[in-house]
C-alpha positions as CSV (number, residue, x, y, z in Angstrom):
1,X,3.8,10.6,-61.3
2,X,5.2,7.5,-63.0
3,X,5.2,4.0,-61.6
4,X,8.7,2.6,-60.8
5,X,9.9,-0.2,-63.1
6,X,10.0,-3.3,-60.9
7,X,12.6,-4.7,-63.3
8,X,15.1,-1.9,-62.7
9,X,18.1,-3.0,-60.7
10,X,17.7,-0.3,-58.1
11,X,14.1,-1.3,-57.5
12,X,15.3,-4.8,-56.5
13,X,17.2,-3.3,-53.6
14,X,14.7,-0.7,-52.3
15,X,13.6,-2.8,-49.4
16,X,17.1,-3.9,-48.4
17,X,17.7,-2.6,-44.9
18,X,20.9,-0.6,-44.3
19,X,22.6,-2.1,-41.2
20,X,25.2,0.7,-41.0
21,X,25.2,3.5,-38.4
22,X,23.6,6.4,-40.2
23,X,25.9,9.1,-38.8
24,X,28.9,7.2,-40.0
25,X,27.8,6.7,-43.6
26,X,29.3,8.8,-46.4
27,X,27.5,7.2,-49.3
28,X,24.0,5.8,-49.8
29,X,23.8,2.0,-49.7
30,X,22.1,1.9,-53.1
31,X,25.0,3.9,-54.6
32,X,27.5,1.4,-53.2
33,X,25.5,-1.6,-54.5
34,X,25.2,0.0,-58.0
35,X,29.0,0.7,-58.1
36,X,29.8,-2.8,-57.0
37,X,27.5,-4.3,-59.7
38,X,28.9,-2.0,-62.4
39,X,32.4,-2.8,-61.4
40,X,31.8,-6.6,-61.5
41,X,30.2,-6.2,-65.0
42,X,33.4,-4.4,-66.0
43,X,35.5,-7.4,-64.8
44,X,36.4,-6.2,-61.3
45,X,37.1,-9.4,-59.3
46,X,37.9,-8.3,-55.8
47,X,37.0,-5.5,-53.4
48,X,40.2,-3.5,-54.2
49,X,39.2,-3.5,-57.9
50,X,35.7,-2.4,-57.0
51,X,37.0,0.4,-54.8
52,X,39.3,1.6,-57.6
53,X,36.4,1.5,-60.1
54,X,34.3,3.6,-57.7
55,X,37.1,6.1,-57.1
56,X,37.7,6.4,-60.9
57,X,34.1,7.5,-61.4
58,X,34.5,10.5,-59.1
59,X,35.2,13.8,-60.8
């Protein structure tokens, strides 16, 4: 088994608690964070743009 890379973006958010009600969640918190980071890197500058970016990635 390999040791997780502490420099990986996802590793930085592993300990982040999810304050949402679990039965009402459709997506993992880490997935949402990664989509938001990726969207901002691709010049999304508001939540609407981030949501559009996330929807565009679904196939």
